[in-house]
N, C-alpha and C positions, 0 to 999 in steps of 0.2 A: 769608336768599331774594336778597340782594345777592350772595352767590357765586355761586348758579345762574343769576343773569341776566348775569352778566359771564362766566360758562361759555358761556352761549349766544351772547353775542354775540363772541368767541372763536372757538368753532364755525362761525361764517356768517361769518368772514373768512377761514377758511382753505377753507373750500366754495368763497366769491367769487374767491381767489388760485388755487384750482385750477384753477377754470373759467377764467379769464384764460389762464392758463400755456398749458393744451392749444388757447386759441384762438390763441395765438400761435407754437404749435410748430413751425411746417414754416416759418417766417420764416428766410431766409438758410440754410438747410440745418441747422438747429437744432432739436430738438426736447425738450421737458418732461416730466416725469412727476411725481408727488408721490406715497409711498406710507409707511405706516405701518413703522415698524420691527417686527422680529420675526417677519416673514411665513415661513410655512413655505417649505420648498425646494419648487421648482415653480410656484410661483406666480404669476401671469402679472400681468408692469408694466403692458404697454400694448402694441399692434399698431403696431409701427414700420414696418411695409412700407405698413400704410393710412396712417400719419400722415406717412411721407416721400414716399408718391406713389409707393411702389416696387411692380414684379410678385414674385411669388413667382419666377419663374424666373430674375428678374433677380439674386435673391440667393444662388440656386444657381449660376450661370452666374458669378457676380462672386466666389464665396468669400467672401460677408461672414461679417465674424467681428468681435467686439468687441474694441478696443484700452483698456490701463486704465493704458499709461504704467510698468507693474512693479508697480503694486499688485495687492492681491488684485481677482481677478475675484469681485465679487459678484453680477454680473448677466450672465445668460448668453443667447445667442440661439441660438430655435429657427426654421433656415430652413425647416422643414418647413410653420410654418404662420404664420411671419414676427412672429413676436410676443418680446420679450422675457420671461424667465424668472429667478426666482428660484433663482442658485446655490447660494449660502452665506449660511447666519446673518448678520443687518444688525444690529448692535447702537449704535443710536443714539449710546449714551453712551462705546463704544467707538471707534467711528470721530470724533464731533467732539469729545465730551464737552461744555463746556458754548458752544461755537461756536453761533449760529444766522444764520442757517438753517443746517440741515446738510444736504449735500448731496452727491450723486456725478455726478463728472465722466467719460466717458469717450467713444469716437468708435468711429463703426462705419465701416468699411473697408471698399470695392467694390474688385473688379480686373477688367480686361479692359472696358472701362477704367478705370483706378484713380480711387474719386470717396472723398469722407470726408464724415461727418457727427457733428455733435457733439450729444451727449443729453446733459441733466441730469436726475437722480432725486432729488429732493428726500426727505428722509426724516424723516417725523414722527414725535413721540414718542406715546409711552403709556406708562401709569402701570405700571410693570414693577420699578421701585425703592422701598425703605420705605427713610422718613428713617430716619439712625443715627447716633449719637452715639461716637466714637471712646474715650471714658471713659464706663465705665457709670456711675461716680460721681465725685461733685466736691466737696470739702471746704471750707469756711470756717469762719475764727477770727475773729467780728465782737466786739469791745469793745461792752459794754450800753450805752457813752456814746453810740454812732453817732446820729448826728440821722436824724431823718425825712427820709426824700427822699435818703437816702444808695444809689449805686448799685454793686452788685456785677456784674461782666463774667461771663456764664454761658459755656459752651462753644455752637458754633453747631453744630447738625445737618446732616450731609450725605446731598442727595438728588440722585441723579443724573439724573434728570428735568428737566424743562423746564416753564415754563408753569403750565398748571391742573395737571398732575402733578405739579409739584416743590413746593418746601416752600411752606406758606403761612402757617401762624399756629403760637401755640407757647401753650402752657397749662399753670398752674403752679398746682398743687393741694397743703396747703390753704393759704390766704390769709391768715391769721390774721396774721402779722408781714409778709411781703411780698407784692409782688406784682410783674409783669413792666410792664415801661415801657411806653405806648401808644405805637403808631406801627405802621409799615409792617414787621411782621414777615416777611412775604414778601420783602423785599427782602434778597438774599443778603450786600448790600454792607452792611447795619446789623448795630449791633452786639445781642446777645439781653442786657439788661439787667435785674438786678432790682431793685426799688427797694424801700426798708425803709418802710413806712408804718404803724410802730405802734413805741414805742419798748421795746427790749430789757430784761429784767429777770435777770440771770443767778440771781437766787434764786430767781424760780419757776420757770424753763425754763432750764436752762443747755445743752442741747442739740436741737436742733432738726430734724426730718427735712422734706424738701418733693420733691417729684417734677414734674422737668420732661417734658412730654410735646409733641413736635415732629410736626406734623400735616401732610398733602398734602392737594391739592385733587383728585385723581385720584376714578375713578371702577372698582372700589372706594376706600373710603379707606382709606389705609395710615397708618402713625403707628409714633414709635420714643418710646423714654423714658430718662432719666438721673437718678438718683438724687442728693438734695442732701445733705449735712449741713454743718448749722450749730453750730460751738461758739460761745458767746458768753465773750468774755473782758469785762476793764476798764478802764475808763482811756483809751482811745485815740481820742480825738473830732474829730480832723482826719484827712482821706482827703487822698492826693498828689496833683497836676495837674501834668500836660504842661504845657510851654509852648505847644504849637500842635497843634492837633486833628488838621492833617493834615500829612504831610510827604513829600517829591516827593525822589526821585535817578534818575540817569541811571549807566548803566553799560554799556561796548561787551560784544559779545557774547564777545569772545574774551578777556576779563580772565582774570589767573590767578587760582587758588585764594588766599584770604588778604586777599582785596581789601577795602578798609574802603568800605563803600558809605556811610555816613549816621552818624549819631549823633543820637539822643533824648535828649531830656531832661527829667525831671520833679523837682517839690517839693515837701516835707511840712513844713508849721508845726508839726508836732510835735517836739521836740527828744527827744536820747537815742535810747535802742531804739525809741521810735515813730516818730520821724525817719527813720531806714533804709529806704531803699526797698533793692527789686529788680526788675528787668527779667525779662519772659521773652514770650517769642512766643506769642498764642493762638488763632492760626493753627493745624488742626486737618489743613491739607490735607499728606499726607507730601509731595510734591512740593518744598513750601516748606521743611519742613522739614530736609531735604537737602540745599536750595539753599545757605540762609541760617542762620547762627547769629547769637544776641546775647550780649553782654558782657553779666550779670547783674548786675554794679556799676555800668558805665559807660555802659550803654546803646548801645553801638556796635554797629550791622549788619555783619557778615563774612561776605563770600561765601566758601561751603564746597563748591560743585560747580562745573561746568560749564554755561555757559548755551549758549543756540543760538536765534537770532533768529527760526530758521523755524520751531521750535517752539513758544516763547512770546515773544511781544511786550510783554508787562508782568506785573508781580506785584503784588497787593495783600496786605500784613503788619499783623495787626492783631499791636499790640503793649499788653502791659499792666502797668501797675506795681502793686506792692502793697507796703505798707509792713508795720511787723513786728505792728502790732495787727489786719491782716487785712484795711484799708482800700484800696480799689486807684483806678485811674483807668487809662485806656486811649486809643490815638491808633492812626491806619491810616499806614503808609507804602506809597507806591507808587513803586516802583521801575520804568523805561524801560528798555529792554534797544536799545541803538544797534547798525544793522545793519553788517558790516564785510563785505568781496568776499572771504567765505572758503568759494566754493562753485565747482565748476570747469561749465562747463556739461555738461548729460547728455544724450548724443546714444543713442535709439533706434531700432533701425532695425526700422522698420513690415513693411517688404516687400521683396526685392531677389530680381534675378533671378541665378543664379550663373555662366548661361551665356547667351550670344546669336548669333544666327546673323550670317553675315559680311556678309549681305546684306539685315542688318534696313535699314528708312529709319531718316534722321533723326530727331531729336527722340522717338526711342522710348524709353519710360521703363524704368530698370533699377532704381531702388530709390525709396525713400519712407521720409524720416527726420522724425523727430519731435524738438524740440528743448526743454530745462527748465532754467531757473535758479532755482532758490528763493532767491536773493538776491534785495532789492528794487531800486526805481529803475534808475538806471545798469549799477549789477551786477547786473540781471539781464536787459539789454538785449543778446542775441548776435547776431554776423553771421557766416556760412558761407562758405570761399571753398574751390577744389580747384586742382591746379597747372594750370597753363597750356600745358605741352606734349603733352597728351592731348585726344583728339577726345571730349571730354564738357564739360557744363557743370550746374552748380547754379542752380535756380528755386526762388524762396520762394510757395508757394501761399497759405498761410494766415498766419495768427499759430502762428507755432513751429513749421511744418510746411516740408520742402524736398521738394523733387524731383529724381533725379538723370538726365538726359536724354543721349542719343548728340548730337552734333552733326554729325557728317559720316559719310558710310558705311563702316564697317569692312574692314578688310582681313587674313586670317588669317594669310595668307603674310609680311604684314610682322612680325604681332604676334601670338601668339598665346593672350597672356595679357596683362590689366592690371590693377596695382592699384592702386587709385582712393584717395586718402587726401584724407578731407576732416576739413578742421579747422574747428573753433569757437569765437570769443572773445567775451568781453564786453565791457563799457564801463566796466569798473571801475577803479581805482587802488590797486595795479596791477591789469594786465589778466590773467585767468585763462582759458586755454584748455582743449580735449578734442580728440582727432580719433580718428577709426575709419578702418580701412582693409577698402576692398571688394575681393574680390579676383572679375574677370571673366573666364570663359573664353571664346574664341571657338572655334564651332563650324565645322566643315567638312564636305565631304561625302567616302565610301567611295570611295577610287580608289589606294591602295598594298595592297598584299598583306602577309600574314604572310611574314617571312624570316627562315629558322633560321640561327644561327651559325655553324655549321659543313654541309658537303654531306652528309655521313655523319657515325655514332655510332659506338663500338666500348666495351660496359659489357662488366664481369668482374663476376662474382658465385662465393663459392664454394659449394659444394655443402653440403645439409644445414643451408639456409639454412631460416631463419623464414617462413612465409607472411606476406605483406605487409609484408615487407622493402622497404625503399626502395633501388634498384638505382641509376639514375642519375635526370639532368635534363637532357630538351631545352629549348632557349630558343627561342622566337623572338619578334622585335620588329617592328610595325606603324609606319608614319611617322604614320600618321591619328593622332587624338587622341578620347578617351573612346569612347564606345561602337565607332565603329569602327576602335580600335585594343586593343578587348578581344580576347584571342587567346584561344582554346579548344583544347584538345587531343585529338585523337579516335584511338584504334588502329583503324587499318584492317583489315580482317577479310583473313584468312589462314591457313593450315594448318601444322603442322610433324607432318612425319609421319602424316599424317591428322587430325590432332586442332588443334581451332580454338586459334590462337595466342591467344585471349583467355583460356583455361584455364591459359597459363603468363604471363604479363604483363597489365598493365593500366596504363593514364596517368590521371594525373589530368588532369582535364579544365582546371584553372583554373592548375596548377603546372607541367605538363607532368613529374611526379615518376614516374618508372617504378617500378610495384614488381612484386614477382614473387609469384602468384597461389597457388605449391604452390611445394613444397622441392623443389629439383633433387638429381639425381643422377648424379656425373657418369661413371660405369659404363652408364647409359643414353643419355643425353645429352651431346653434347660443346658444341656452341655451334646456333644458329638465328638466324633472320635475319626483321626483320617492320619494317612503314614505319607511322611515324606523321603523322599529317595536322594541320596548325597551320590554324585558320579562326577570320576576324574577325568581329564582330560587325556588320556592317553589313547595309543592304538594299540590293542583293543581297550574300552575304557573299563575299569572296576567300578564296583558300586556296592552300597550298600542302604538299610532303610531303617528308619526310626517310628515309633508311633506317637500320634502328640492329641492329648485329649485337651478339647476347649471346652472352659466351663464358663455360662453366661452368669453374671451377678446381677443380680434385681436393684431397680434403682424408682426412688419414688417420681414417679411420671404421671399417676394417674390419680387427680381428685376425688375425694369422697363423693359417692354419689347416692342424694337422698330419695329412699323409696317411698317413705310417709312421713308426713302427710305430702298427698300431689299437688304440687302448684300448678293451678288452674288459672289462664290468664282473663277467661270470660267472667266466671261466677266465685261469689266470696263463700267458701269453705269456713267453718266457726264452729270450734268444740263447745259445747255447754257445760258450765260449773253453776250448779243450785247454790243460789246464796246460802242456802244450810250446811254447805259444804264445811267440812272440818279441815285440820290439820294434816297436811300428808296428801291431803284429796289426790288421786291421779287423775290430771288431766288430760293427757294423750300422752303417745311416747312417739319418739322421734327414729324412725329407722336407717339408716345407713351405712352403707357397703364402700370395699375399696379392694380392687381387682389386684391390687399390690401385696406381695408376699411380707411373710417378719413382720419388724418394726415399721415398714410401711403401710401396715393396714392394721395397725392399733391405731383407733379411733377416740376422740375425746369430745363431748359436747358441752358448750358454753352458753349461756345468754346474753346474747351482743348489748340487743336492745329490748326494752318493756314500758309499756304504759306505766307500768304500775313495779318497781322491782324489789319491792318487800310483799308483794302478794304470790309469785311462782318462783322458783328454782328449777334447774335441769339437771337431772344426774348426769355426773363426768364420765361414766364409763356405759353406762343404760341407755342416754338420752331421754329418762321419763321425767316430764312435765309433770310436777307437782306443788299443791300449795304450801306457803312454808307459816301463813297465819290462817285465821279464821276470818270468811267471807264476812262483810258487814253490808248494810245499804247504803253505804256512801260509794262504795266501788263504783266504779264507770262500769257499766254495760257493755263498752266497746273496750276491750282489749287487744294489744295488737304487741306480741313477741316474734323478737328475731334471733334463731338461735343460729351458731357457729358451729359446723365441723369440721375437726382437724385430724389428720392423719400424724403420726409420728416421726415422719420421713425427715431429712436434710437436705434440702430446705422444707418444711411442713408445708402441705396444700391441702386447702376447706373449701367447705360450702357453707352457703347458707339457706336457711328455706325460712319464713315469715308463717309463723300459726296467730290464727287471729280464734280470739276467745270469748265467748258471749257469759258475761255473767247475769244468769235468768234463769226463771224457775218456770217458766212458758214458753211455748215456740213463739205465738203470736207478740208477745214482748219481744222476744228477739225480733223478729220480723221486723217490727216499726223500728225498731232503734236502728237497724242495718240497713233501712231500706236508702238512707243515705251516708252511706260508709264511703269512705275516701279511698279510694283505690288509687295505687303509686301508679301512673301510668310509664311505660316500658315504651318508649317510641323502637321500633324495628326499622333498623334501616333498609332493610329489603321493602318493606312498603314505600317506600317514596321513590326507591330502583325501580317497581315495577309500576308504580304512576308513571314516572316518566317515562318508561319503556312504551306504557301504555298510548299516552298523549303523542308521543315519536311516531308507533305506527299507524293510528289514526289520522294523524296528519299527513304520512307519506298517501295514503290511499286514497285520503279526499284529494290531494295534488295529482295524483293516477289517475284519477276518476275525471277528473276537469282535466286534465292534459286529452284522454282519452277522447270526450265528448267535444271541445274543441275540433279534437283533430278530425272526427267525423262529419261535423259540421263544415269544414273546408273543404273534406273529400267531397260532399254531396253538392257543395255548393260549384265547385268545379266540376262535378258532370251536369249540374245545371246550367252552366255556363257552356259546356260545351253542347248540349241539347240546343243552346240557343241560338251557338252561331253556325247550327247543322244546316244543309238545305233541303227546306220541309219541300213536298210534292206537292204540285199544284191543285188547288180545289177544282174538281173535273164539275163539270155540268150535264148535267143529267139529261136527257130525253123526255119531254112530257107524258110520253106512256111507257111502260114495262109492266111485267108480268114476274109473279115467283110460280115455279114449278115445283119447289123444295130443294130440288138438287140441281137446277139450270136457273139460269137468267141473270139478270144485270146484278142482285142483291140476292143471294141464295140465302143469307143467313143475317139477322139483325138483331144483336143485344147490345142492351143499354141500362145500366146502374150506377149509382153511388155511393159510395160512404166514406159517413161524416163521422169527425174522431174527434175526442177533446185533445188535450195537452200530452197527459196520461195514456195513452189508449189501449194500455195495455190492462188496465182495470177498470174501462168505462165500457158503457153500451153502444150499441151501432145502432144508426136510423138511419134511414133514407131521406135524402135530401128531396127538396121540391123540384117542381119540373123545369122550373125556369134557371136551375143552375146547373143541369144534369146536361152532360157530353158524351154523345156517342159516336163509336168508332166502325164506320161498315167496312166489309172485307170486300176486294175486288179478287177474282182468282187470277188473275193477269198479275199482279204485283203482290202476289203471297210471299215469296221468298226474301226479297227485302224489307219489309215491314215486319214478319217475324224475325228476322234478326235483329229489328230493333225494339220490337216488344220483348226478345228475349234477354237484350242487353237493359231495358229499364225493369223488368224483373227481379234479375240476380240486383241490381242499384236499391229498388224500392221494397221488393220482399224476399229477404233471405231463405224462408220458409216456403216457397212456391217452386214447385217442380219447373224445369226447364222446359221439358214439354208440352204443350197444351191438351187439356182431353179433348174429347170429340164432345159437341155440345147436347145435352139432353132434347131428344124431341118435342119434350112437351114446352120448350121454350123459343121452340117456332113461334114468329109472330104472324096474326092475321093480317087480312089485307087493308084493314084498317086502320092496323098499327103500324105500319109502312111509312116511310118519311113522305110527307108531301105537304101541301099547305093545311092550315089549322082548320080541323073542321072537315075534313077530305073524307072522313069513314062516314059521313052522315049521307053521302050520295051517291048511287049506283056508279056513276063511272069509278069513282074513287075504289068502293067495294070491288069493282071488277078490275082493277087495274088500269082503266082506261083514263081517267080523271086528267084533267089539263095540268100543266105545271104554270107555274108564275113564268112571267115573262124574263127571257134571259137575262141577268143582268149586266148592267156595263161594265169597261175593260176598270173603270174607276171605281166602283162597287166590288168585282171581285179584287181586285189590289187591295180596298180596306180591308175586306174578309180576309184574307190571306193574312195581313200584317195581325189582325185583330187573334188567329187563327195561333201565328207562332207565340204571339204573348202568353195565349194561353197553356200552350206547351212547356213554356218555359216558369210560369206559375204552376203547372202541374207537378211538373219534376221537382220542384221546392216543397209541393207540398206530400208526397206521398214518401211514406219511410217505413221502417221494418216496425213490425210488430200491427200492423193494420191489414185490414181484409183487401186482399191484392185480386189478382187477374184469377185467382185461382176459386172464388167466390163466386162467378158471374153466373155458373151453371146450378148453384142451390137452390132446391126444391122452391124455400123458402120467397124469392125472387117472382111474384106473380106479376101476371101483364097489368094492372093496374098501375105499376111505378113505371110504364112509359112516359115519357115526359115530350114536351112540346120539342119539333125537332127545328122549329124555324132561328135555334138558335144554336145547333150544333153545326160543327166541323167535322166533315166525311172526310178521311186521308183513308184512299183506295188501298188495299194489302195489306193494313195494320191487323196486329191482334189484340193491342194496347187500346185501353180505355184511358182518355186523358182526361182525367179531374182539374178544373182549374177552383180558385178558392170563391165561393159565393160571394160575400161580402166585396173583395177588391176586384172581382172580373165581373160582373153582375150588367153594371150599368154597359160598359164598353160590349160585351159579346148581345147586349141587347140591341145596341146602336147599330153595331154592325150587322144584326142581322136582319134590323129593318132595311138598313140601306141595298142591303141584298136579294133578301126576299120581300114578296109584297104583303100587305097586311093580313093576318087571318083572316079567313070569312067565317068560323065558326067559334064560338066561345071554345078557351081552352081546355084543356082535360082538367078534369078535378084534381085537388092537390093530394097526393098519395098520404094514407095516414101514417103518421109519424109515431114513431116506437115512444114506448114509456118510458118517461125518463126516472132512475134510480135516484135517490139521495144524493149518493156519490155524485152522479154525472150531474144533479143539478148545481151542487156547490161548484165543480171544476168548470160549468158552463158558466155559472155568475163570476168566478173569475178570470175566465176568459175576455168576458166582455168588459170586466174591468180595466183588464190591460189593453 
């Protein structure tokens, strides 16, 4: 309850302090804030604009910014809202350690005019650290003769937090033999001591285990533990004792390592081994153990590291003495660090102007500086000065802040630049100083145009150059300064042989380097001119121009070309030399040219290979091939010379030519000798490429045709399946008597024919089949619509060239009374001739069903046999189809209303059709009609018919 009351009082004090700081924040250009540590990034610290009485426009126009003096910028400024925001995570323990209060100091700087405000942000602690022990356990060896009240120094816990969030108390358990020494345990300078409150008895308990718990006062509460092991010994009943409870020592910060700081001493009334003591530092802070060491035998404290007054001014070291019996005592050593003048003043440039107009008025601020010297007292007092022979002066505005201003009006014609050296010295002994040099440019007006170094330029480039090659550089200078002296190079518009010059060359705007845009050819263009303009960056800009002549230099890039003799790939061309030819006989002359110029076009001729080198020679300059000795009968008739033609370029290029020479007196002799002349075969890689390409194209066409044929076959097969599964009309039963009146009656028109084809129907002859395999379709006016549609679909599938609409029949095709359907031989009787002949007996239902199935089979077979390129339905009205081709109708299937003729395969369906007709119709009374004459077969049709029969 007492702790809660204390915490409430502390919280009230912090709130009152924060309110008082805010009330006094705007005094003398200063403002203070208080925030807790570990605030998230972007959190608002305070409204600096309102607190300082500044307008948001002033923050923007003055380029307001936060200056931290080179340290980490934890807090940033939002100029749009005029508030301070958290930029980096703030850890109070890492920032200030145990220093209280912990605060961030920085400045808010404005320009135009320059203003400076100091800002202080206090960082309050939160409970974010747990009390921890350096060692997880500690062991004691205590004699059983230890008296009640004996003290044992325990390791202190470390809690980086402060105040109520820091370490508050320790708890020891169990408390049968030991207890903690009462006192202000939260005081970090106090020792943590364990006191014996009950005598030890080794015979009862030789080992004792204790748990020390360190608890802080934060919310939520955090704690840390350390295990304590006690080994009970015998016979040491006197503890060592230090001579002083507190030792003090001073040491300068520049003291070298191994310097002795002081010596502590302790005594033990015991004798022998129980009286031997050892010293050790009980401090657990790592920084202390790295800076100081203690001699365990003598108690001398030795400096082990380097001291820095600016980092730590004082150290507290806990020293413990322990005898061999485990009894101990402790003391404290306070080491004060003495400051020495070992830090130079630090000069920081807050803001500066790199250039200034020469007509600027006096007292114009050109730089703002801040000074900092970490040393103390006189060692930290700093004074700044500049040279006296320059028109500037330095003024002290605030404590540690200086401004550099102009003293008189400047003149750029006298000095275009000033190097201002600011020297700052402290008052230490000896004095230390630092200096910084500021370079200030004096700006002027644009009154000088750029001037080229030459009045004209001439550049050379070798032909066949790489596009983008740097050729030449033009240079112009401007007496002005900065932007007014910045020269840009521009290629003026012009043309070369009607082509814009920009397609030949380009100019780098910054450097004036001329690049070749294309690859030049000396044989096409020898030289050309263009103009380059140099323009400065002033306002308004000034410019001048110069003429550049570009000369193309020749390169040996063309080999010699042999004009004679002409090299042919097929035939052998030979020069004849009579056997009576004398020395120097001119055989032939090799003629070659080189399109290059100069020495690149100088040609020389050499004999590279020859059947007989002792017989011929080649003129070095003229290429003439002459004999160098008398031709004899022993010389071979066939002579082969290889002449190489070289130019004089570097490197040289060459061409070779083969000259065939025949040593003979007559042409027949030459012909007989040269028939077996062996030619060097030069294989052309293009031939192989074309052969492979042709093979690929032929293979592609073959596969494409194969896929198309298979697709058409599958399509027709599917159409035939559709026709096969369609509902066929019922075969009607015709009355025994009917009449034909040409335009009226049951059967107004009857047409019947069949076209038989070979497999390749486009080139074979057509013939008319026998009567036994013909089929007839008889039209019934009552069902014309439906069957005409079926006929139209079938015509599209089987005859692509046939029209969709059927032409009316020719009157010459009307059947006579004897040719109409009826019993075989009906045409011989009068009743049949008059249309009154009796029909056969009506078939039974079984016979009608069997005939219907046979007709359906014929329909499916007919659909598969009809194909493109055959004589289709459009041929039924042809005049070549005479009445003598009318077949026997006993095997026909008549479907009323259809305009299509269904043709079956005679070889596959003849037996089935005849059987169905015999069952459905009575036997014929008269002999069958004579077989129609067959068309004469051509040799092609005979050959193909034979192949079909074999298949």
